[in-house]
N, CA, C and O atoms as CSV, one atom per row, in Angstrom:
chain,resi,resn,atom,element,x,y,z
A,1,MET,N,N,-13.624,3.889,-32.943
A,1,MET,CA,C,-14.624,4.484,-31.657
A,1,MET,C,C,-14.247,3.561,-30.611
A,1,MET,O,O,-14.171,2.353,-30.839
A,2,SER,N,N,-14.054,3.960,-29.704
A,2,SER,CA,C,-14.138,3.549,-28.221
A,2,SER,C,C,-15.102,3.674,-27.287
A,2,SER,O,O,-15.498,4.782,-26.927
A,3,VAL,N,N,-15.629,2.409,-26.746
A,3,VAL,CA,C,-16.699,2.499,-25.573
A,3,VAL,C,C,-16.394,2.971,-24.422
A,3,VAL,O,O,-15.527,2.326,-23.833
A,4,GLU,N,N,-16.901,4.086,-23.767
A,4,GLU,CA,C,-16.745,4.191,-22.392
A,4,GLU,C,C,-17.181,3.302,-21.716
A,4,GLU,O,O,-18.154,2.643,-22.085
A,5,GLU,N,N,-16.535,3.087,-20.545
A,5,GLU,CA,C,-17.199,2.307,-19.342
A,5,GLU,C,C,-17.733,3.080,-18.402
A,5,GLU,O,O,-17.239,4.005,-17.757
A,6,ARG,N,N,-19.193,2.425,-18.386
A,6,ARG,CA,C,-20.273,3.097,-17.453
A,6,ARG,C,C,-20.053,2.776,-15.722
A,6,ARG,O,O,-19.580,1.763,-15.206
A,7,TRP,N,N,-20.538,3.930,-15.113
A,7,TRP,CA,C,-20.187,3.974,-13.645
A,7,TRP,C,C,-21.407,3.131,-13.233
A,7,TRP,O,O,-22.465,3.287,-13.843
A,8,VAL,N,N,-21.324,2.392,-12.391
A,8,VAL,CA,C,-22.337,1.498,-11.553
A,8,VAL,C,C,-22.432,2.070,-10.040
A,8,VAL,O,O,-21.560,2.819,-9.599
A,9,GLY,N,N,-23.445,1.703,-9.351
A,9,GLY,CA,C,-23.697,1.955,-7.831
A,9,GLY,C,C,-23.506,0.792,-7.135
A,9,GLY,O,O,-23.157,-0.278,-7.635
A,10,VAL,N,N,-23.787,1.050,-5.726
A,10,VAL,CA,C,-23.321,-0.133,-4.881
A,10,VAL,C,C,-23.960,-1.277,-5.307
A,10,VAL,O,O,-23.323,-2.330,-5.337
A,11,ASP,N,N,-25.323,-1.233,-5.699
A,11,ASP,CA,C,-26.040,-2.613,-5.988
A,11,ASP,C,C,-25.517,-3.390,-7.374
A,11,ASP,O,O,-25.732,-4.573,-7.637
A,12,GLY,N,N,-24.841,-2.519,-8.123
A,12,GLY,CA,C,-23.887,-3.279,-9.361
A,12,GLY,C,C,-22.726,-3.805,-9.001
A,12,GLY,O,O,-22.214,-4.761,-9.583
A,13,VAL,N,N,-22.252,-3.235,-8.050
A,13,VAL,CA,C,-20.718,-3.819,-7.633
A,13,VAL,C,C,-21.492,-5.102,-6.935
A,13,VAL,O,O,-21.295,-6.251,-7.333
A,14,ALA,N,N,-22.351,-4.800,-5.904
A,14,ALA,CA,C,-22.495,-6.270,-5.029
A,14,ALA,C,C,-23.147,-7.329,-5.953
A,14,ALA,O,O,-23.063,-8.496,-5.572
A,15,GLN,N,N,-23.725,-7.095,-7.009
A,15,GLN,CA,C,-24.213,-8.190,-8.027
A,15,GLN,C,C,-23.148,-8.638,-8.992
A,15,GLN,O,O,-23.298,-9.745,-9.510
A,16,HIS,N,N,-21.966,-7.832,-9.334
A,16,HIS,CA,C,-20.848,-8.168,-10.057
A,16,HIS,C,C,-20.273,-8.908,-9.055
A,16,HIS,O,O,-20.144,-10.021,-9.566
A,17,LEU,N,N,-19.949,-8.945,-8.195
A,17,LEU,CA,C,-19.010,-9.984,-7.004
A,17,LEU,C,C,-19.771,-11.067,-6.175
A,17,LEU,O,O,-19.288,-11.903,-5.411
A,18,GLY,N,N,-20.911,-10.878,-6.468
A,18,GLY,CA,C,-21.530,-11.871,-5.844
A,18,GLY,C,C,-21.794,-11.745,-4.444
A,18,GLY,O,O,-22.026,-12.776,-3.813
A,19,VAL,N,N,-21.793,-10.595,-3.840
A,19,VAL,CA,C,-21.651,-10.042,-2.264
A,19,VAL,C,C,-23.226,-9.186,-1.779
A,19,VAL,O,O,-24.141,-8.695,-2.441
A,20,ALA,N,N,-22.998,-9.301,-0.506
A,20,ALA,CA,C,-24.597,-8.399,-0.327
A,20,ALA,C,C,-23.520,-6.886,-0.283
A,20,ALA,O,O,-22.303,-6.762,-0.142
A,21,LYS,N,N,-24.646,-5.882,-0.478
A,21,LYS,CA,C,-24.139,-4.513,-0.019
A,21,LYS,C,C,-23.354,-4.059,0.801
A,21,LYS,O,O,-22.375,-3.359,0.542
A,22,ASP,N,N,-23.838,-4.541,2.218
A,22,ASP,CA,C,-23.415,-4.333,3.164
A,22,ASP,C,C,-21.708,-4.750,3.102
A,22,ASP,O,O,-21.032,-3.964,3.766
A,23,SER,N,N,-21.055,-5.656,2.537
A,23,SER,CA,C,-19.854,-6.228,2.222
A,23,SER,C,C,-19.399,-5.290,1.599
A,23,SER,O,O,-18.181,-5.309,1.772
A,24,VAL,N,N,-19.754,-4.273,0.813
A,24,VAL,CA,C,-19.462,-3.250,-0.484
A,24,VAL,C,C,-18.898,-2.319,0.372
A,24,VAL,O,O,-17.698,-2.044,0.348
A,25,TYR,N,N,-19.980,-1.645,1.391
A,25,TYR,CA,C,-20.063,-0.797,2.261
A,25,TYR,C,C,-18.737,-0.780,3.264
A,25,TYR,O,O,-18.107,0.250,3.504
A,26,ARG,N,N,-18.457,-1.919,3.739
A,26,ARG,CA,C,-17.507,-2.369,4.583
A,26,ARG,C,C,-16.262,-2.344,4.052
A,26,ARG,O,O,-15.367,-1.808,4.705
A,27,TRP,N,N,-16.009,-2.865,2.891
A,27,TRP,CA,C,-14.846,-2.708,2.126
A,27,TRP,C,C,-14.361,-1.680,1.635
A,27,TRP,O,O,-13.152,-1.627,1.408
A,28,ILE,N,N,-15.153,-0.688,1.376
A,28,ILE,CA,C,-14.715,0.767,1.013
A,28,ILE,C,C,-14.334,1.374,2.454
A,28,ILE,O,O,-13.539,2.307,2.336
A,29,ASP,N,N,-14.613,1.153,3.483
A,29,ASP,CA,C,-14.302,2.032,4.968
A,29,ASP,C,C,-12.921,1.115,5.303
A,29,ASP,O,O,-11.867,1.695,5.562
A,30,GLU,N,N,-12.993,-0.119,5.283
A,30,GLU,CA,C,-11.810,-1.133,5.831
A,30,GLU,C,C,-10.885,-1.269,5.315
A,30,GLU,O,O,-9.801,-1.107,5.876
A,31,ARG,N,N,-11.073,-1.782,3.462
A,31,ARG,CA,C,-10.226,-2.397,2.860
A,31,ARG,C,C,-9.965,-1.786,1.588
A,31,ARG,O,O,-9.519,-2.480,0.675
A,32,GLY,N,N,-10.293,-0.036,1.357
A,32,GLY,CA,C,-10.179,0.586,0.318
A,32,GLY,C,C,-10.722,0.205,-1.005
A,32,GLY,O,O,-10.125,0.689,-1.967
A,33,LEU,N,N,-11.791,-0.609,-1.262
A,33,LEU,CA,C,-12.227,-0.606,-2.352
A,33,LEU,C,C,-12.440,0.693,-3.082
A,33,LEU,O,O,-13.082,1.613,-2.577
A,34,PRO,N,N,-11.798,0.770,-4.485
A,34,PRO,CA,C,-11.937,1.916,-5.220
A,34,PRO,C,C,-13.225,2.341,-5.357
A,34,PRO,O,O,-13.959,1.662,-6.074
A,35,ALA,N,N,-13.789,3.600,-4.672
A,35,ALA,CA,C,-15.012,4.109,-4.875
A,35,ALA,C,C,-15.030,5.806,-4.812
A,35,ALA,O,O,-14.439,6.497,-3.982
A,36,HIS,N,N,-15.978,6.326,-6.059
A,36,HIS,CA,C,-15.922,7.726,-6.174
A,36,HIS,C,C,-17.294,8.248,-5.598
A,36,HIS,O,O,-18.368,7.665,-5.739
A,37,ARG,N,N,-17.094,9.437,-4.927
A,37,ARG,CA,C,-18.519,9.790,-4.197
A,37,ARG,C,C,-18.683,10.948,-5.273
A,37,ARG,O,O,-17.924,11.672,-5.916
A,38,VAL,N,N,-20.385,10.716,-5.115
A,38,VAL,CA,C,-20.797,11.764,-6.513
A,38,VAL,C,C,-22.231,12.081,-5.373
A,38,VAL,O,O,-23.109,11.256,-5.121
A,39,GLY,N,N,-22.153,13.274,-4.904
A,39,GLY,CA,C,-22.811,13.896,-3.872
A,39,GLY,C,C,-22.877,12.681,-2.458
A,39,GLY,O,O,-21.905,12.565,-1.711
A,40,ARG,N,N,-23.787,12.092,-2.320
A,40,ARG,CA,C,-24.141,11.262,-1.155
A,40,ARG,C,C,-23.976,10.113,-1.459
A,40,ARG,O,O,-24.111,9.321,-0.526
A,41,LEU,N,N,-23.605,9.488,-2.913
A,41,LEU,CA,C,-23.448,8.332,-3.329
A,41,LEU,C,C,-22.353,7.741,-3.941
A,41,LEU,O,O,-21.505,8.421,-4.519
A,42,PHE,N,N,-22.291,6.374,-3.853
A,42,PHE,CA,C,-21.165,5.901,-4.270
A,42,PHE,C,C,-21.299,5.624,-5.556
A,42,PHE,O,O,-22.412,5.231,-5.906
A,43,ARG,N,N,-20.257,5.744,-6.558
A,43,ARG,CA,C,-19.970,5.467,-7.948
A,43,ARG,C,C,-18.657,4.602,-8.088
A,43,ARG,O,O,-17.661,4.856,-7.409
A,44,PHE,N,N,-18.708,3.377,-9.170
A,44,PHE,CA,C,-17.711,2.362,-9.571
A,44,PHE,C,C,-17.301,2.480,-10.935
A,44,PHE,O,O,-18.087,3.032,-11.705
A,45,LYS,N,N,-16.279,2.087,-11.342
A,45,LYS,CA,C,-16.143,1.589,-12.588
A,45,LYS,C,C,-15.514,0.298,-12.190
A,45,LYS,O,O,-14.522,0.097,-11.489
A,46,LEU,N,N,-16.446,-0.666,-12.894
A,46,LEU,CA,C,-16.262,-2.100,-12.613
A,46,LEU,C,C,-14.468,-2.594,-13.115
A,46,LEU,O,O,-13.935,-3.589,-12.623
A,47,SER,N,N,-13.855,-1.815,-14.003
A,47,SER,CA,C,-12.464,-2.121,-14.180
A,47,SER,C,C,-11.784,-1.974,-12.983
A,47,SER,O,O,-10.952,-2.836,-12.698
A,48,GLU,N,N,-11.985,-1.003,-12.189
A,48,GLU,CA,C,-11.154,-0.730,-10.831
A,48,GLU,C,C,-11.420,-1.759,-9.875
A,48,GLU,O,O,-10.509,-2.322,-9.267
A,49,VAL,N,N,-12.572,-2.016,-9.724
A,49,VAL,CA,C,-13.162,-2.704,-8.679
A,49,VAL,C,C,-12.550,-4.395,-9.026
A,49,VAL,O,O,-12.392,-5.182,-8.092
A,50,ASP,N,N,-12.280,-4.750,-10.322
A,50,ASP,CA,C,-12.203,-6.024,-10.769
A,50,ASP,C,C,-10.005,-5.951,-10.478
A,50,ASP,O,O,-9.393,-6.989,-10.227
A,51,ALA,N,N,-9.372,-4.750,-10.585
A,51,ALA,CA,C,-8.335,-4.712,-10.393
A,51,ALA,C,C,-7.942,-4.752,-9.117
A,51,ALA,O,O,-6.777,-5.063,-8.872
A,52,TRP,N,N,-8.752,-4.476,-8.185
A,52,TRP,CA,C,-8.477,-4.352,-7.059
A,52,TRP,C,C,-8.471,-5.702,-6.229
A,52,TRP,O,O,-7.673,-6.058,-5.362
A,53,VAL,N,N,-9.860,-6.516,-6.862
A,53,VAL,CA,C,-9.879,-7.871,-6.419
A,53,VAL,C,C,-8.926,-8.638,-6.848
A,53,VAL,O,O,-8.614,-9.601,-6.147
A,54,ARG,N,N,-8.155,-8.369,-8.250
A,54,ARG,CA,C,-6.754,-9.409,-8.694
A,54,ARG,C,C,-5.568,-8.815,-7.698
A,54,ARG,O,O,-4.642,-9.586,-7.446
A,55,GLN,N,N,-5.552,-7.840,-7.272
A,55,GLN,CA,C,-4.484,-6.982,-6.383
A,55,GLN,C,C,-4.299,-8.051,-4.959
A,55,GLN,O,O,-3.294,-8.257,-4.279
A,56,GLY,N,N,-5.624,-8.583,-4.843
A,56,GLY,CA,C,-5.779,-9.528,-3.497
A,56,GLY,C,C,-5.901,-8.512,-2.396
A,56,GLY,O,O,-5.345,-8.765,-1.328
A,57,ASN,N,N,-6.683,-7.197,-2.565
A,57,ASN,CA,C,-6.849,-6.047,-1.567
A,57,ASN,C,C,-5.653,-5.762,-0.828
A,57,ASN,O,O,-5.536,-5.761,0.398
A,58,GLN,N,N,-4.442,-5.432,-2.018
A,58,GLN,CA,C,-3.363,-5.096,-1.110
A,58,GLN,C,C,-3.765,-3.776,-0.512
A,58,GLN,O,O,-2.997,-3.699,0.447
A,59,GLY,N,N,-4.404,-2.840,-0.503
A,59,GLY,CA,C,-4.695,-1.622,-0.394
A,59,GLY,C,C,-5.534,-2.108,1.172
A,59,GLY,O,O,-6.018,-1.258,1.920
A,60,ALA,N,N,-5.562,-2.984,1.343
A,60,ALA,CA,C,-6.374,-3.360,3.051
A,60,ALA,C,C,-5.867,-2.541,3.888
A,60,ALA,O,O,-4.646,-2.400,3.835
A,61,ARG,N,N,-6.498,-1.903,4.718
A,61,ARG,CA,C,-6.057,-1.155,6.132
A,61,ARG,C,C,-5.782,-2.230,7.051
A,61,ARG,O,O,-6.165,-3.364,6.763
A,62,PRO,N,N,-5.299,-2.056,7.885
A,62,PRO,CA,C,-4.868,-3.330,9.003
A,62,PRO,C,C,-6.043,-2.889,10.198
A,62,PRO,O,O,-6.368,-1.767,10.588
A,63,ALA,N,N,-6.429,-3.959,10.517
A,63,ALA,CA,C,-7.735,-3.868,11.591
A,63,ALA,C,C,-7.218,-2.884,13.150
A,63,ALA,O,O,-6.150,-2.917,13.762
A,64,PRO,N,N,-8.002,-2.378,13.309
A,64,PRO,CA,C,-7.785,-1.562,14.564
A,64,PRO,C,C,-7.093,-2.347,15.659
A,64,PRO,O,O,-7.325,-3.556,15.627
A,65,LYS,N,N,-6.278,-1.908,16.638
A,65,LYS,CA,C,-5.561,-2.483,17.479
A,65,LYS,C,C,-6.411,-2.346,18.576
A,65,LYS,O,O,-6.928,-1.270,18.876
A,66,THR,N,N,-6.627,-3.677,19.360
A,66,THR,CA,C,-7.247,-3.638,20.594
A,66,THR,C,C,-6.479,-3.299,22.108
A,66,THR,O,O,-5.324,-3.689,22.283
A,67,ALA,N,N,-7.089,-2.675,22.997
A,67,ALA,CA,C,-6.043,-2.437,24.205
A,67,ALA,C,C,-5.968,-3.626,24.615
A,67,ALA,O,O,-6.920,-4.403,24.674
A,68,ARG,N,N,-4.523,-3.926,25.018
A,68,ARG,CA,C,-4.117,-5.182,25.303
A,68,ARG,C,C,-3.857,-4.834,27.372
A,68,ARG,O,O,-3.610,-3.801,27.994
A,69,SER,N,N,-4.047,-6.078,27.749
A,69,SER,CA,C,-3.909,-5.754,29.194
A,69,SER,C,C,-2.106,-6.076,29.581
A,69,SER,O,O,-1.242,-6.823,29.121
A,70,ARG,N,N,-2.176,-5.064,30.653
A,70,ARG,CA,C,-0.849,-4.864,30.947
A,70,ARG,C,C,-0.486,-5.859,31.930
A,70,ARG,O,O,0.598,-5.698,32.489
A,71,ARG,N,N,-1.146,-6.792,32.223
A,71,ARG,CA,C,-1.030,-7.844,33.260
A,71,ARG,C,C,0.546,-8.291,33.218
A,71,ARG,O,O,1.197,-8.447,32.185
A,72,GLY,N,N,1.013,-8.460,34.528
A,72,GLY,CA,C,2.366,-8.732,34.689
A,72,GLY,C,C,3.436,-7.520,34.473
A,72,GLY,O,O,4.623,-7.674,34.762
A,73,SER,N,N,2.896,-6.244,33.916
A,73,SER,CA,C,4.111,-5.251,33.857
A,73,SER,C,C,4.262,-4.623,34.968
A,73,SER,O,O,3.239,-4.550,35.648
A,74,ARG,N,N,5.311,-4.081,35.439
A,74,ARG,CA,C,5.604,-3.262,36.839
A,74,ARG,C,C,5.537,-1.684,36.375
A,74,ARG,O,O,6.098,-1.306,35.346
A,75,GLU,N,N,4.820,-0.831,37.206
A,75,GLU,CA,C,4.733,0.673,36.804
A,75,GLU,C,C,5.675,1.368,37.783
A,75,GLU,O,O,5.832,2.588,37.728
């Protein structure tokens, strides 16, 4: 008989990783932390979160580029 993994919320993931809840929300938006929406709430499988951490956040999205000065360019 197999034991099914339980779903946890943002609090559970933050506690599991030893970080603030704000970090969890930021990682969902900016780095692709695996999360599933259930209504307005996020739910997680800790095995997916652990795999994401082990991969070194390879799903990380690049930071948005800022506008650069065109100093010295001719138009």
